[in-house]
N, C-alpha and C positions, 0 to 999 in steps of 0.2 A: 241734470241730464242735458248733454249738449245737443246741437241741432242734428248731427249725424245719427244719433240714437233715436231721436224723434222721427226722422225720415225713415229709418229702418223699421220702426214700429208701425208707421202708417202703411208701409208696403206689405205688411203681414196680413193674412186672412183674418176675418172678423173673429173666428173662434180662437185663434192664437192670442189676439188682443184681449179677448174676454178671459181666457185662462190666466194670462199674465196679470190682469187686474185682480182677479179673484185670488190668485196666489199671493200677490202683494198684500191684499187686505188680510188674508189669513195669517201671513207672516207677521204683519203689524199687530194684529189682535193677539197672537200668541206671545209676542215680545212684550206687549203691554201687560198681559196676564202674568207673565213671569216676573216682571219688574214689580208689580203689585205684590205678588207672593213674597218676593225677597224683602220688600219694605215691611209688610205686616208681620212677617215671621222673624226677622232679625233686627229691624231698625225702629219700628213703631214703639213709642214709649208706653209702658203699662199705666193704667189709670191709678190715681190715688184712691184706694178703696175706702179710706177713712172719710172721704167726702160723702159716701153713701150713708154712713153711720158708724158709730164707734163699736158696735157689736156685730159678730157674725155667728150664724147658727149652722152647725154641721151635723148631718145625720150619718150614722155608721162611721164614727171617728176613731174607733179603737184599733183599726188595722187598715192596711192597704191604702188606696187613694184617699179615703176620708181622713186617715191619720196624717198623710202627707199634707193635705189641705189645712188641717188644724195647725200644724207647725208653721206652715208658710203664712197663714193669716196672723198668727201670733207674732211672727217675725216682722210683719208689716205694722204691728202696733194695735191690732184689733183685739178686743175682748171676745171671749168665746162662750157660746152655749152649745154644749156637746150632748147629743141625743143618741143613746144606744140602749141595748137590752141588758148588758152585763154590768152591774154596778162596780164590781171589782176592776174590770178592765177600764171603765170610765175613770176610776180613781187613779189607776196606774198611768194612763195617758195624760191626765190632768197634772199629776205630780211631775211627769217628765217635761211637760211644757213649761210649768212654772219654775222648774229647776234651771231651765235654759232662758226663759223670758220671765223674770221675776215680777214684772209690773203687770202682767196679763191677768185680768180678772176672768175667772172661769166658773160657770154654772153647769151642773150636769143634770140631765133628766133621764130617768130610766123608762124606756118605752119598748115593749115587745111588738115589733111591727107585724109579726105573724099572728098575733092574737087580736082581741077586741081593741080597736084603736081609739075608741071614744074617750076612755079615761086618760090614755097617753096624750092625746091631742089637747085635752083639757089642761093637763099639767104643763104642756108647752105654752098654751095661751096664758096661763097664770104666771109662769116664769118670765115670759118676755113682756108682760104688761108693764109699761113704763120704760122699757129699754128701747133705744133706737137701733133696732136690728136692721142694718143696712145691706148685709150680704147673707144670702141663704145658699148653702151647698147641699143639694139633695143627692147624696151619694149612696145611701143605703140601698142594698140590692142583693139578690142571690141568683145563682145559676144552677144548672144540673150538677149532681155529684160527678157524673161523667155522661158522655153522649148516649142518648136513648132515642129509639123510635117513639113517635107520639103515643102509640098504643101501650107503650111500656111505662109511661109517666104515671105514677100512682097519685091518688087523690090528694094525699098530704102535700106532695111537692107541687102539684098543680095549684092548690089553694095558696101555698106560700109564695109562689111566683106572682100570683095576682095581688095578694095582700101586700107584700113587701115592695115589689117593683112598681106596681101601678097605684094601688090605694095609698100606700105610705107616702109616696112622692106627692100625690094629688092633695091629700089632706094636710100634710105639713105646709105645703104652699098656701093652701086655703087659710091656714092659721096665721101665717106670717104676713101675707099680702096686705091685709087691711091697714096695718101700721105703716107699711111702705106707701100706700095710697095717701094716707093722712099726711105723711111727711113729704110726699111728692118726690121721693127718691128711693132707689134700691137696686140691687143686682141679684138676680136669681140664676144659679147655675145648676142645671140638671145633667147628671152623668148618663149619657146614652151608651151606645156600643157600635163598633164597626160591624158587628154581626147583623145589625138591622139596617144599616145605611150604606156602608162601604161594599159589603158582599151582596150579590144579587139574591142569595139565599144562605141559610145556615142550617142545613139538614141535621137532624138528630138533636137540635137545640131549638126546635120550632117555637115553643111557647116562650122561652127566654127571649129569642129574637123579636117575637111579636110584642112582648111587653116593652122592649126598648124602642120599637117603632112607635108605640104609643107615646113614650117619653119625648121622642123627636117631634111628633106632630103637636103634642100638648105644649111643648116649649115654643114652637113657632107661632101657634095661635096666641099664646099669652104675650109673646114679643110684640105682635101687632096690636093686641088689645090695650096694652098698658104702656106702650112707648110714650104716648102723650102725657102720661102721669109721671114721667121721669124715671120709669122702672125698666131696666135692661134685663131681658130674659134670654138665656142662652142654653143650648144643648151642646155639651162637649162630647165629641165622638172619639174616644181612644180605641186603638186596636189592642194588641196584647200588651199588658203591663205585668211586671213580675209581682204577683200578689198570691195570697192563699186561694182566693176564689178562682183565679186562672190556673192555679196549680203549677206555677212557674217559679222556681226558686232563685234562679240567677238572671240578672239583667244583662242586656247586651245593647248593641247599637240600635237595633230595631225594637227591642223590648226594654223600655226604661224601668228603673225601680219606681216604686210608688212616690217616693220623694222627688225623683227626677221628673216624673210626669207632673206632679203638683207644681214644681217650680216653673215649668213651661206653661202650665195652665193659668197661673196667676196673671201672666202678661196679656191674656186674651179676655179676661172678665170685663164685661161692659161693652164689648164691640159686637161682632157678628152674631146673628141668632143661632148659627150652627158653625162649629169649628172643630178642627183636629189640632190641638195645641202643640203636640210633640212633633216637630217637623219631619223626622224620618217616617212617621206614620202618614203624613200628607203625601210624601213621595210614593209610598206603597199604594195609597188611594189612587193617585194619578196613574200608576202602572196598571192597577186593577181595571180601571176604566178603559184601557186600551186592549184588554183581552176579551174575547167573546165570552158572554155570560155562561154559555153551555160548558166551556172549558173550566171556568172557575167552579161551576156547580159540580162537575165531575171530580175535580181536585178536592174540593171541600168534603164531598161525600166520602171519598176514600180516606181522607184524613180523619174524619169523625168516626168512621167505622173502625179504624185502628184504635182510637181512644175508647170506643165502646168495648172492643175486645179485651183491652187491658182492664177496664172497669169490671167487666163480668168475671174475669179471672181473679181479680182481687176480692170480689164478693164471694166467689166459690171457696176461696181459701179461708175466709172468715167463718163459713159454715162448717168447715171440716173439723 
């Protein structure tokens, strides 16, 4: 800045100088934030996950994001412990992975997360005893069959949402964590949802969103508790992904395939306690923060009412 510019600034009223300084600070802050985003999104190297341990445990690995993670972890050279409720589907995905990555060792454990978890957790503990499970992907979860008002959620669905989304993730973490503490290393990834964090509300999916808010806070607390033990805990926050649970068949720029999401997600493991790995999702998150919450609430309510209408129509056709 030359002397003439300095003299010009000195001649301005104090409030003009103050606004100029504040504007410059804001511009600098936003510029730095953008550069950091570019670095962590596109340039930062992924961690070598094998340094955490040679085994990874994945829940809900037979479809969607969980299956995508299982393939990507095998690609990175990790052996797998796959935990799901359907033995036939577990065998199918195991055979698919070993056909592509022949050196991958795979153990499967049948656990019905909607039932009594005590026996299933015991089987997990027995199977991983002696294995250096360095990565845990808590992916198992369910949502509503379609949008519903809270008073329409039946007891069975309510119990499943709590059992699978909350208790399942909590107890599997509790089973795997002691080994990580003993080895002083590990990475835990819990799959959250944009419905609980990105959106100010998710009407007609209230209980699902609430269970995912639990996952977010649970993850953040464990991140702080166990960082000193060499354990990196992270909540990943995807928006829409083309999966059966989301009832989206085709992927697009803003809606990745489950494999596309998993590829992006692998690069973030071991870093921030909360992240949105698929970068177009982070753009949507930024845009959502610039819109008044009341406007997003109104849009989301209308969108979910449309889903509910289609779901009710489908149900009525089944009963005819």
